DSSP file (Angstrom, degrees, kcal/mol; ACC not computed):
  #  RESIDUE AA STRUCTURE BP1 BP2  ACC     N-H-->O    O-->H-N    N-H-->O    O-->H-N    TCO  KAPPA ALPHA  PHI   PSI    X-CA   Y-CA   Z-CA
    1    1 A M    >>        0   0    0      0, 0.0     3,-1.6     0, 0.0     4,-0.6   0.000 360.0 360.0 360.0 -32.7    3.2    7.7   -4.3
    2    2 A A  G >4  +     0   0    0      1,-0.3     3,-1.0     2,-0.2     0, 0.0   0.835 360.0  63.4 -60.4 -31.9    3.0    9.1   -7.8
    3    3 A A  G 34 S+     0   0    0      1,-0.2    -1,-0.3     3,-0.1     4,-0.0   0.716  97.0  58.5 -66.3 -18.9    6.6   10.0   -7.7
    4    4 A L  G X4 S+     0   0    0     -3,-1.6     3,-1.9     2,-0.1    -1,-0.2   0.692  79.9 107.6 -83.0 -19.2    7.5    6.4   -7.3
    5    5 A K  T << S+     0   0    0     -3,-1.0     3,-0.1    -4,-0.6    -3,-0.0  -0.355  82.6  21.4 -62.8 135.8    5.9    5.4  -10.5
    6    6 A G  T 3  S+     0   0    0      1,-0.4    -1,-0.3    -2,-0.1     2,-0.2   0.243  97.7 114.7  91.0 -13.0    8.4    4.5  -13.2
    7    7 A L  S <  S-     0   0    0     -3,-1.9     2,-0.6     1,-0.1    -1,-0.4  -0.500  85.4 -87.0 -84.3 160.0   11.2    3.8  -10.8
    8    8 A N     >  -     0   0    0      1,-0.2     4,-2.2    -2,-0.2     3,-0.2  -0.560  39.4-150.9 -66.9 113.7   12.7    0.4  -10.3
    9    9 A E  H  > S+     0   0    0     -2,-0.6     4,-2.6     1,-0.2     5,-0.2   0.886  91.8  52.1 -58.1 -45.2   10.4   -1.2   -7.8
   10   10 A A  H  > S+     0   0    0      1,-0.2     4,-2.3     2,-0.2    -1,-0.2   0.886 110.5  49.2 -61.5 -38.8   13.0   -3.5   -6.2
   11   11 A D  H  > S+     0   0    0     -3,-0.2     4,-2.4     2,-0.2    -1,-0.2   0.897 110.2  51.0 -67.0 -39.9   15.4   -0.6   -5.7
   12   12 A V  H  X S+     0   0    0     -4,-2.2     4,-2.7     2,-0.2    -2,-0.2   0.937 112.0  46.2 -63.1 -46.8   12.7    1.5   -4.1
   13   13 A V  H  X S+     0   0    0     -4,-2.6     4,-2.4     1,-0.2    -2,-0.2   0.921 112.5  50.4 -63.0 -43.8   11.8   -1.2   -1.6
   14   14 A A  H  X S+     0   0    0     -4,-2.3     4,-0.9    -5,-0.2    -1,-0.2   0.901 111.9  48.2 -61.6 -40.3   15.4   -1.9   -0.8
   15   15 A E  H >< S+     0   0    0     -4,-2.4     3,-0.7     1,-0.2     4,-0.5   0.921 110.8  50.3 -67.0 -43.3   16.0    1.8   -0.2
   16   16 A L  H >< S+     0   0    0     -4,-2.7     3,-1.7     1,-0.2     4,-0.4   0.886 102.6  61.5 -60.5 -38.4   12.9    2.1    2.0
   17   17 A A  H >< S+     0   0    0     -4,-2.4     3,-1.2     1,-0.3     4,-0.3   0.820  94.6  63.7 -58.5 -30.6   14.1   -0.9    4.0
   18   18 A N  T << S+     0   0    0     -4,-0.9     3,-0.4    -3,-0.7    -1,-0.3   0.742 100.9  51.6 -65.2 -22.4   17.2    1.1    5.0
   19   19 A F  T X  S+     0   0    0     -3,-1.7     3,-1.6    -4,-0.5    -1,-0.2   0.474  82.4  89.7 -94.9  -2.7   15.0    3.6    6.8
   20   20 A L  T <  S+     0   0    0     -3,-1.2    -1,-0.2    -4,-0.4    -2,-0.1   0.750  89.5  48.3 -68.1 -22.3   13.1    1.1    8.9
   21   21 A D  T 3  S+     0   0    0     -3,-0.4    -1,-0.3    -4,-0.3    -2,-0.1   0.223  81.8 136.5-101.0  16.0   15.7    1.3   11.7
   22   22 A S    <   -     0   0    0     -3,-1.6     6,-0.1     1,-0.2    -3,-0.1  -0.348  53.0-145.5 -62.6 139.1   15.7    5.1   11.8
   23   23 A Q  S    S+     0   0    0      5,-0.0     2,-0.7     4,-0.0    -1,-0.2   0.664  82.6  89.6 -76.0 -17.0   15.7    6.7   15.2
   24   24 A E  S  > S-     0   0    0      1,-0.2     4,-2.4     2,-0.0     3,-0.4  -0.743  72.2-152.7 -84.0 112.4   13.6    9.5   13.7
   25   25 A A  H  > S+     0   0    0     -2,-0.7     4,-3.0     1,-0.2     5,-0.3   0.871  91.1  51.6 -57.2 -42.9   10.0    8.3   14.2
   26   26 A T  H  > S+     0   0    0      1,-0.2     4,-1.9     2,-0.2    -1,-0.2   0.868 111.6  47.4 -67.1 -34.2    8.6   10.3   11.2
   27   27 A I  H  > S+     0   0    0     -3,-0.4     4,-2.1     2,-0.2    -2,-0.2   0.943 114.5  46.3 -68.3 -47.7   11.3    8.9    8.9
   28   28 A R  H  X S+     0   0    0     -4,-2.4     4,-2.1     1,-0.2    -2,-0.2   0.932 115.5  45.7 -59.8 -48.1   10.7    5.3   10.1
   29   29 A R  H  X S+     0   0    0     -4,-3.0     4,-2.7    -5,-0.2    -1,-0.2   0.847 109.3  55.1 -68.5 -33.5    6.9    5.6    9.9
   30   30 A A  H  X S+     0   0    0     -4,-1.9     4,-2.5    -5,-0.3    -1,-0.2   0.920 108.6  48.8 -63.7 -42.8    7.0    7.3    6.4
   31   31 A A  H  X S+     0   0    0     -4,-2.1     4,-2.1     2,-0.2    -2,-0.2   0.917 112.4  48.4 -62.5 -42.8    9.0    4.3    5.1
   32   32 A I  H  X S+     0   0    0     -4,-2.1     4,-2.5     2,-0.2    -2,-0.2   0.932 110.8  51.2 -62.2 -45.3    6.5    1.9    6.6
   33   33 A Y  H  X S+     0   0    0     -4,-2.7     4,-3.1     1,-0.2     5,-0.3   0.919 109.6  48.9 -60.0 -45.0    3.6    3.8    5.2
   34   34 A I  H  X S+     0   0    0     -4,-2.5     4,-1.8     1,-0.2    -1,-0.2   0.900 111.5  49.9 -63.7 -39.5    5.1    3.8    1.7
   35   35 A L  H  < S+     0   0    0     -4,-2.1     5,-0.4    -5,-0.2    -1,-0.2   0.892 114.8  45.6 -63.6 -38.3    5.7    0.1    2.0
   36   36 A W  H  < S+     0   0    0     -4,-2.5     3,-0.4     1,-0.2    -2,-0.2   0.946 126.0  27.4 -68.7 -49.4    2.1   -0.4    3.1
   37   37 A K  H  < S+     0   0    0     -4,-3.1    -2,-0.2     1,-0.2    -1,-0.2   0.469  95.6  91.6 -96.8  -3.2    0.4    1.8    0.5
   38   38 A G  S  < S-     0   0    0     -4,-1.8    -1,-0.2    -5,-0.3    -3,-0.1   0.567  81.1-136.6 -74.3  -9.5    2.9    1.6   -2.4
   39   39 A K        +     0   0    0     -3,-0.4     2,-0.2    -4,-0.2    -2,-0.1   0.906  37.9 176.8  54.3  45.3    1.3   -1.4   -4.1
   40   40 A F        -     0   0    0     -5,-0.4     3,-0.2     1,-0.1    -1,-0.2  -0.494  39.4-129.6 -78.6 149.4    4.6   -3.1   -4.7
   41   41 A T  S    S+     0   0    0      1,-0.3     2,-0.3    -2,-0.2    -1,-0.1   0.886  93.8   3.2 -63.4 -38.9    4.8   -6.5   -6.3
   42   42 A S        -     0   0    0      1,-0.0    -1,-0.3    -3,-0.0   -29,-0.1  -0.991  48.0-173.0-149.5 139.9    7.1   -7.6   -3.5
   43   43 A I    >>  +     0   0    0     -2,-0.3     3,-2.5    29,-0.2     4,-0.7   0.037  44.4 133.3-114.7  23.7    8.4   -6.0   -0.3
   44   44 A E  H >>  +     0   0    0      1,-0.3     3,-1.2     2,-0.2     4,-0.6   0.821  64.7  58.1 -47.4 -44.9   10.7   -8.9    0.5
   45   45 A P  H 34 S+     0   0    0      0, 0.0    -1,-0.3     0, 0.0     4,-0.3   0.740 112.4  42.9 -61.4 -18.4   13.8   -6.7    1.2
   46   46 A A  H <> S+     0   0    0     -3,-2.5     4,-2.5     2,-0.1    -2,-0.2   0.516  88.6  90.1-101.6  -7.4   11.8   -5.0    4.0
   47   47 A V  H <X S+     0   0    0     -3,-1.2     4,-2.8    -4,-0.7     5,-0.2   0.921  85.6  50.4 -61.3 -47.7   10.1   -8.0    5.5
   48   48 A R  H  X S+     0   0    0     -4,-0.6     4,-2.0     1,-0.2    -1,-0.2   0.925 113.4  46.9 -57.2 -45.0   12.8   -8.8    8.1
   49   49 A G  H  > S+     0   0    0     -4,-0.3     4,-2.0     1,-0.2    -1,-0.2   0.895 111.7  50.1 -64.6 -40.9   12.8   -5.1    9.3
   50   50 A L  H  X S+     0   0    0     -4,-2.5     4,-0.9     2,-0.2    -2,-0.2   0.909 109.0  51.8 -64.6 -41.7    9.0   -4.9    9.4
   51   51 A L  H >< S+     0   0    0     -4,-2.8     3,-0.7     1,-0.2    -1,-0.2   0.907 110.6  48.9 -60.9 -41.2    8.8   -8.1   11.5
   52   52 A Q  H >< S+     0   0    0     -4,-2.0     3,-1.7    -5,-0.2    -1,-0.2   0.868 104.7  59.2 -65.8 -35.9   11.4   -6.7   13.9
   53   53 A L  H >< S+     0   0    0     -4,-2.0     3,-1.8     1,-0.3    -1,-0.2   0.697  85.5  76.9 -68.9 -17.4    9.4   -3.4   14.1
   54   54 A C  T << S+     0   0    0     -4,-0.9    -1,-0.3    -3,-0.7    -2,-0.2   0.620  99.7  45.1 -66.8 -10.0    6.4   -5.4   15.4
   55   55 A D  T <  S+     0   0    0     -3,-1.7    -1,-0.3    -4,-0.1    -2,-0.2   0.251  86.8 131.3-109.7   8.3    8.3   -5.4   18.7
   56   56 A H    <   -     0   0    0     -3,-1.8     6,-0.1     1,-0.1    -3,-0.0  -0.202  66.4-122.3 -62.9 153.2    9.3   -1.7   18.6
   57   57 A Q  S    S+     0   0    0      4,-0.1     2,-0.5     5,-0.0    -1,-0.1   0.759  90.9  82.9 -69.2 -23.8    8.7    0.3   21.8
   58   58 A E  S  > S-     0   0    0      1,-0.1     4,-2.3    -5,-0.1     5,-0.2  -0.712  70.3-148.6 -90.1 127.4    6.5    2.8   19.9
   59   59 A D  H  > S+     0   0    0     -2,-0.5     4,-2.8     1,-0.2     5,-0.2   0.898  97.1  52.8 -56.8 -45.8    2.9    1.8   19.5
   60   60 A L  H  > S+     0   0    0      1,-0.2     4,-2.5     2,-0.2    -1,-0.2   0.892 109.6  48.7 -62.1 -40.1    2.5    3.7   16.1
   61   61 A T  H  > S+     0   0    0      2,-0.2     4,-2.5     1,-0.2    -1,-0.2   0.934 112.2  48.2 -65.4 -45.7    5.5    1.9   14.7
   62   62 A R  H  X S+     0   0    0     -4,-2.3     4,-2.0     1,-0.2    -2,-0.2   0.941 114.5  46.0 -59.9 -47.6    4.3   -1.5   15.8
   63   63 A G  H  X S+     0   0    0     -4,-2.8     4,-2.1     1,-0.2    -2,-0.2   0.915 113.5  47.6 -63.6 -44.2    0.8   -0.9   14.4
   64   64 A M  H  X S+     0   0    0     -4,-2.5     4,-2.4    -5,-0.2    -1,-0.2   0.887 109.5  53.6 -66.2 -37.7    2.0    0.5   11.1
   65   65 A A  H  X S+     0   0    0     -4,-2.5     4,-2.2    -5,-0.2    -1,-0.2   0.910 108.1  51.4 -61.8 -40.6    4.5   -2.4   10.6
   66   66 A A  H  X S+     0   0    0     -4,-2.0     4,-2.8     1,-0.2     5,-0.3   0.923 109.5  49.8 -60.8 -44.0    1.6   -4.8   11.2
   67   67 A L  H  X S+     0   0    0     -4,-2.1     4,-3.0     1,-0.2     5,-0.2   0.894 109.7  50.8 -62.7 -40.2   -0.5   -3.0    8.5
   68   68 A A  H  X S+     0   0    0     -4,-2.4     4,-1.2     2,-0.2    -1,-0.2   0.901 112.7  46.4 -65.1 -40.1    2.4   -3.2    6.0
   69   69 A L  H  <>S+     0   0    0     -4,-2.2     5,-2.4     2,-0.2    -2,-0.2   0.953 118.7  39.9 -66.9 -49.2    2.8   -6.9    6.6
   70   70 A G  H ><5S+     0   0    0     -4,-2.8     3,-1.6     1,-0.2    -2,-0.2   0.916 113.2  54.3 -66.7 -43.1   -0.9   -7.7    6.3
   71   71 A G  H 3<5S+     0   0    0     -4,-3.0    -1,-0.2     1,-0.3    -2,-0.2   0.772 112.5  44.3 -63.4 -26.2   -1.5   -5.3    3.5
   72   72 A N  T 3<5S-     0   0    0     -4,-1.2    -1,-0.3    -5,-0.2    -2,-0.2   0.274 111.6-122.1-100.2   9.2    1.2   -6.9    1.5
   73   73 A R  T < 5 +     0   0    0     -3,-1.6     2,-1.1     1,-0.2    -3,-0.2   0.903  40.7 179.0  51.2  50.4    0.1  -10.4    2.4
   74   74 A V    > < -     0   0    0     -5,-2.4     3,-2.2     1,-0.2    -1,-0.2  -0.723  13.9-164.0 -84.5 100.6    3.4  -11.4    3.9
   75   75 A A  G >  S+     0   0    0     -2,-1.1     3,-1.9     1,-0.3     4,-0.3   0.812  84.0  66.4 -58.6 -32.7    2.6  -15.0    5.1
   76   76 A R  G 3  S+     0   0    0      1,-0.3     4,-0.4     2,-0.1    -1,-0.3   0.670  93.2  63.9 -63.7 -14.2    5.7  -15.0    7.3
   77   77 A G  G <> S+     0   0    0     -3,-2.2     4,-2.9     1,-0.2     5,-0.3   0.535  73.5  95.9 -85.6  -6.0    4.0  -12.4    9.4
   78   78 A L  H <> S+     0   0    0     -3,-1.9     4,-2.5     1,-0.2     5,-0.2   0.918  85.6  43.3 -53.4 -54.1    1.0  -14.6   10.5
   79   79 A A  H  > S+     0   0    0     -4,-0.3     4,-2.3    -3,-0.3    -1,-0.2   0.896 115.9  49.0 -62.3 -40.7    2.4  -15.7   13.8
   80   80 A V  H  > S+     0   0    0     -4,-0.4     4,-2.5     2,-0.2    -1,-0.2   0.921 112.4  47.9 -64.6 -44.6    3.6  -12.2   14.7
   81   81 A L  H  X S+     0   0    0     -4,-2.9     4,-2.4     2,-0.2    -2,-0.2   0.886 111.4  50.0 -65.9 -38.7    0.3  -10.6   13.8
   82   82 A M  H  X S+     0   0    0     -4,-2.5     4,-1.9    -5,-0.3    -1,-0.2   0.922 111.7  48.4 -65.6 -42.4   -1.7  -13.2   15.8
   83   83 A K  H  X S+     0   0    0     -4,-2.3     4,-3.3    -5,-0.2     5,-0.4   0.920 112.3  49.2 -63.3 -43.1    0.5  -12.6   18.8
   84   84 A M  H  X S+     0   0    0     -4,-2.5     4,-1.8     1,-0.2    -2,-0.2   0.921 108.4  53.4 -61.4 -43.6    0.1   -8.8   18.5
   85   85 A T  H  < S+     0   0    0     -4,-2.4    -1,-0.2     1,-0.2    -2,-0.2   0.888 120.5  32.9 -59.4 -39.9   -3.6   -9.1   18.2
   86   86 A N  H  < S+     0   0    0     -4,-1.9    -2,-0.2    -5,-0.2    -1,-0.2   0.887 132.8  20.6 -81.4 -41.6   -3.8  -11.1   21.4
   87   87 A D  H  < S+     0   0    0     -4,-3.3    -3,-0.2    -5,-0.2    -2,-0.2   0.562  76.7 122.7-117.6 -11.3   -1.0   -9.7   23.5
   88   88 A D     <  -     0   0    0     -4,-1.8     6,-0.1    -5,-0.4    -4,-0.0  -0.265  55.8-138.0 -62.5 143.2    0.2   -6.2   22.6
   89   89 A R  S    S+     0   0    0      4,-0.0     2,-0.5     5,-0.0    -1,-0.2   0.680  83.4  77.2 -72.3 -17.6   -0.1   -3.7   25.4
   90   90 A S     >  -     0   0    0      1,-0.1     4,-2.4   -31,-0.1     5,-0.2  -0.823  66.6-153.1-102.2 128.4   -1.4   -1.1   23.0
   91   91 A G  H  > S+     0   0    0     -2,-0.5     4,-2.6     2,-0.2     5,-0.2   0.868 100.2  56.2 -61.5 -36.3   -5.0   -1.0   21.8
   92   92 A Y  H  > S+     0   0    0      2,-0.2     4,-2.3     1,-0.2    -1,-0.2   0.953 109.7  43.7 -60.6 -49.9   -3.8    0.8   18.7
   93   93 A A  H  > S+     0   0    0      1,-0.2     4,-2.5     2,-0.2    -2,-0.2   0.886 113.4  52.3 -64.5 -38.5   -1.3   -2.0   17.8
   94   94 A R  H  X S+     0   0    0     -4,-2.4     4,-2.3     1,-0.2    -1,-0.2   0.917 110.9  46.6 -64.1 -42.3   -3.8   -4.7   18.6
   95   95 A R  H  X S+     0   0    0     -4,-2.6     4,-2.0     2,-0.2     5,-0.2   0.879 112.7  49.7 -70.6 -34.9   -6.4   -3.1   16.3
   96   96 A C  H  X S+     0   0    0     -4,-2.3     4,-2.2    -5,-0.2    -2,-0.2   0.930 112.3  48.0 -64.6 -44.2   -3.9   -2.7   13.5
   97   97 A A  H  X S+     0   0    0     -4,-2.5     4,-1.7     2,-0.2    -2,-0.2   0.883 109.2  54.4 -64.3 -38.2   -2.7   -6.3   13.9
   98   98 A A  H  X S+     0   0    0     -4,-2.3     4,-1.2     1,-0.2     3,-0.2   0.948 112.4  41.0 -62.4 -48.7   -6.3   -7.5   13.8
   99   99 A I  H  X S+     0   0    0     -4,-2.0     4,-2.3     1,-0.2    -1,-0.2   0.852 109.8  60.3 -70.3 -31.2   -7.2   -5.8   10.6
  100  100 A A  H  X S+     0   0    0     -4,-2.2     4,-2.6     1,-0.2    -1,-0.2   0.860 100.3  56.1 -61.5 -34.4   -3.9   -6.8    9.2
  101  101 A L  H  X>S+     0   0    0     -4,-1.7     4,-1.9    -3,-0.2     5,-0.6   0.874 106.3  50.2 -64.8 -36.0   -4.9  -10.4    9.7
  102  102 A G  H  <5S+     0   0    0     -4,-1.2    -2,-0.2     2,-0.2    -1,-0.2   0.921 110.8  48.2 -65.8 -43.1   -8.0   -9.8    7.6
  103  103 A F  H  <5S+     0   0    0     -4,-2.3    -2,-0.2     1,-0.2    -1,-0.2   0.910 108.5  55.3 -60.6 -41.7   -5.8   -8.3    4.9
  104  104 A L  H  <5S-     0   0    0     -4,-2.6    -1,-0.2    -5,-0.2    -2,-0.2   0.899  94.9-152.2 -61.0 -42.2   -3.5  -11.3    5.1
  105  105 A G  T  <5 +     0   0    0     -4,-1.9     2,-0.6     1,-0.2    -3,-0.1   0.692  37.1 148.4  83.0  19.8   -6.4  -13.6    4.5
  106  106 A D    > < -     0   0    0     -5,-0.6     3,-2.1     1,-0.1    -1,-0.2  -0.794  42.5-148.7 -93.7 121.4   -5.2  -16.7    6.3
  107  107 A Q  G >  S+     0   0    0     -2,-0.6     3,-1.9     1,-0.3     4,-0.3   0.697  90.5  78.9 -60.4 -19.3   -8.0  -18.8    7.9
  108  108 A A  G 3  S+     0   0    0      1,-0.3     3,-0.4     2,-0.1     4,-0.3   0.695  84.7  63.8 -62.4 -17.2   -5.6  -19.8   10.6
  109  109 A A  G <> S+     0   0    0     -3,-2.1     4,-2.4     1,-0.2    -1,-0.3   0.510  73.5  96.2 -83.9  -4.8   -6.2  -16.4   12.2
  110  110 A T  H <> S+     0   0    0     -3,-1.9     4,-2.5     1,-0.2     5,-0.2   0.900  82.5  48.4 -55.7 -47.8   -9.9  -17.1   12.8
  111  111 A G  H  > S+     0   0    0     -3,-0.4     4,-2.1    -4,-0.3    -1,-0.2   0.898 112.1  48.9 -61.4 -42.1   -9.5  -18.2   16.4
  112  112 A V  H  > S+     0   0    0     -4,-0.3     4,-2.2     1,-0.2    -1,-0.2   0.908 112.6  48.2 -63.9 -42.3   -7.4  -15.2   17.4
  113  113 A L  H  X S+     0   0    0     -4,-2.4     4,-1.1     2,-0.2    -2,-0.2   0.868 108.0  54.3 -69.2 -35.8   -9.8  -12.9   15.7
  114  114 A E  H >< S+     0   0    0     -4,-2.5     3,-0.5    -5,-0.2     4,-0.2   0.923 110.6  47.1 -60.7 -43.1  -12.8  -14.5   17.5
  115  115 A K  H >< S+     0   0    0     -4,-2.1     3,-1.9     1,-0.2    -2,-0.2   0.903 107.1  57.2 -63.9 -40.5  -11.0  -13.9   20.8
  116  116 A A  H >< S+     0   0    0     -4,-2.2     3,-1.9     1,-0.3    -1,-0.2   0.714  88.7  74.8 -66.2 -20.0  -10.2  -10.3   19.8
  117  117 A R  T << S+     0   0    0     -4,-1.1    -1,-0.3    -3,-0.5    -2,-0.2   0.676  98.6  48.1 -63.9 -14.3  -13.9   -9.7   19.4
  118  118 A K  T <  S+     0   0    0     -3,-1.9    -1,-0.3    -4,-0.2    -2,-0.2   0.181  82.7 135.9-109.1  14.8  -14.0   -9.7   23.2
  119  119 A D    <   -     0   0    0     -3,-1.9     6,-0.2     2,-0.1    -3,-0.0  -0.248  66.9-117.7 -59.1 150.1  -11.0   -7.3   23.6
  120  120 A P  S    S+     0   0    0      0, 0.0     2,-0.5     0, 0.0    -1,-0.1   0.754  96.9  75.0 -62.3 -22.9  -11.5   -4.5   26.2
  121  121 A E  S  > S-     0   0    0      1,-0.1     4,-2.1   -30,-0.0     3,-0.4  -0.801  74.0-145.8 -99.9 130.3  -11.3   -1.9   23.5
  122  122 A A  H  > S+     0   0    0     -2,-0.5     4,-2.6     1,-0.2     5,-0.1   0.834  98.4  55.6 -60.5 -36.2  -14.2   -1.3   21.1
  123  123 A L  H  > S+     0   0    0      2,-0.2     4,-2.1     1,-0.2    -1,-0.2   0.848 107.1  49.8 -69.9 -32.3  -11.9   -0.4   18.2
  124  124 A V  H  > S+     0   0    0     -3,-0.4     4,-2.5     2,-0.2    -2,-0.2   0.932 111.4  49.8 -66.8 -45.0  -10.0   -3.7   18.5
  125  125 A Q  H  X S+     0   0    0     -4,-2.1     4,-2.3     1,-0.2    -2,-0.2   0.923 110.8  49.5 -57.6 -45.5  -13.4   -5.5   18.6
  126  126 A A  H  X S+     0   0    0     -4,-2.6     4,-2.3     1,-0.2    -1,-0.2   0.907 112.0  47.1 -63.3 -42.9  -14.6   -3.7   15.5
  127  127 A N  H  X S+     0   0    0     -4,-2.1     4,-2.7     2,-0.2    -1,-0.2   0.866 110.3  53.3 -68.5 -34.6  -11.4   -4.5   13.5
  128  128 A A  H  X S+     0   0    0     -4,-2.5     4,-2.4     2,-0.2    -2,-0.2   0.920 109.9  48.0 -64.6 -42.3  -11.6   -8.1   14.6
  129  129 A R  H  X S+     0   0    0     -4,-2.3     4,-2.0     2,-0.2    -2,-0.2   0.923 113.0  48.2 -61.9 -44.3  -15.2   -8.3   13.3
  130  130 A A  H  X S+     0   0    0     -4,-2.3     4,-2.0     1,-0.2    -2,-0.2   0.913 111.4  50.0 -62.7 -42.6  -14.2   -6.7   10.0
  131  131 A A  H  X S+     0   0    0     -4,-2.7     4,-2.5     1,-0.2    -1,-0.2   0.896 108.2  52.6 -64.8 -40.2  -11.2   -9.0    9.6
  132  132 A L  H  X S+     0   0    0     -4,-2.4     4,-2.5     1,-0.2    -1,-0.2   0.895 107.7  52.6 -61.7 -38.5  -13.4  -12.0   10.3
  133  133 A G  H  X S+     0   0    0     -4,-2.0     4,-2.2     2,-0.2    -2,-0.2   0.897 108.1  50.8 -62.2 -40.6  -15.7  -10.7    7.5
  134  134 A M  H  X S+     0   0    0     -4,-2.0     4,-2.3     2,-0.2    -2,-0.2   0.925 110.8  48.4 -61.6 -44.3  -12.7  -10.5    5.2
  135  135 A L  H  X S+     0   0    0     -4,-2.5     4,-2.4     1,-0.2    -2,-0.2   0.896 110.5  50.7 -64.9 -39.4  -11.8  -14.1    6.0
  136  136 A Q  H  X S+     0   0    0     -4,-2.5     4,-2.3     1,-0.2    -1,-0.2   0.897 109.8  51.2 -64.3 -39.0  -15.3  -15.3    5.4
  137  137 A G  H  X S+     0   0    0     -4,-2.2     4,-2.1     2,-0.2    -2,-0.2   0.895 110.6  48.2 -63.7 -40.8  -15.4  -13.5    2.1
  138  138 A K  H  X S+     0   0    0     -4,-2.3     4,-2.3     2,-0.2    -2,-0.2   0.879 110.7  51.3 -67.7 -37.7  -12.1  -15.2    1.1
  139  139 A A  H  X S+     0   0    0     -4,-2.4     4,-2.3     2,-0.2    -2,-0.2   0.908 110.0  49.6 -65.0 -40.9  -13.4  -18.6    2.2
  140  140 A A  H  X S+     0   0    0     -4,-2.3     4,-2.2     2,-0.2    -2,-0.2   0.896 109.8  51.3 -64.3 -40.6  -16.5  -18.0    0.1
  141  141 A E  H  X S+     0   0    0     -4,-2.1     4,-1.4     1,-0.2    -2,-0.2   0.916 110.7  48.9 -61.9 -42.7  -14.4  -17.1   -3.0
  142  142 A S  H  X S+     0   0    0     -4,-2.3     4,-0.8     1,-0.2    -2,-0.2   0.900 110.6  50.1 -63.4 -40.9  -12.3  -20.2   -2.6
  143  143 A A  H >< S+     0   0    0     -4,-2.3     3,-0.5     1,-0.2    -1,-0.2   0.873 107.5  54.3 -66.1 -36.8  -15.4  -22.4   -2.3
  144  144 A D  H 3< S+     0   0    0     -4,-2.2    -1,-0.2     1,-0.2    -2,-0.2   0.822 105.3  54.3 -66.1 -30.8  -16.9  -20.8   -5.4
  145  145 A R  H 3<        0   0    0     -4,-1.4    -1,-0.2     1,-0.2    -2,-0.2   0.701 360.0 360.0 -77.4 -19.5  -13.8  -21.7   -7.4
  146  146 A T    <<        0   0    0     -4,-0.8    -1,-0.2    -3,-0.5    -2,-0.2   0.468 360.0 360.0 -92.7 360.0  -13.9  -25.4   -6.5
C-alpha cells in the first residue's frame, strides 16, 4: 500500500477497476483487496465492477467484493450486501457481507443482520452480531450529535 502513496488516487482506482474482470483469481482478488484496504477517497470507477463481482462464481471473490463495498461505504451496495447476507450459498460470502453491512453503517440493514444472527454457520452469526454492534454505535453517535 505504501507504494501507492503519492500517486494520483483517481488514476490508481481506475487502473485497479480494469483488473476486476481478470480471469486470474489472484489478480482479481489483489485488485479487490487494494480497493478495500487502500483508504481511497473514492472508489467510484470500481463500484460497478465490485457490484457485479458480488455474483461471481468464486466465493472468495464475492466475499472480498462485499468487503470492499462495505469498507468504502458504498451506499449503492446496500441491497446487494443484504441479499448476500441472507441468500448466498457460501458461508464465507455471507459472513463477509454481514460485516460489510456493519462497515457500511446503514440502519436499514438491521433486520437482515438480526436474521443472520440465526444463520447455520457460527462465523456468520458472529459477524452479524459484530455488525449490529457497529450499527448501534453509529446510531448512538448520531443521537449524541442531535
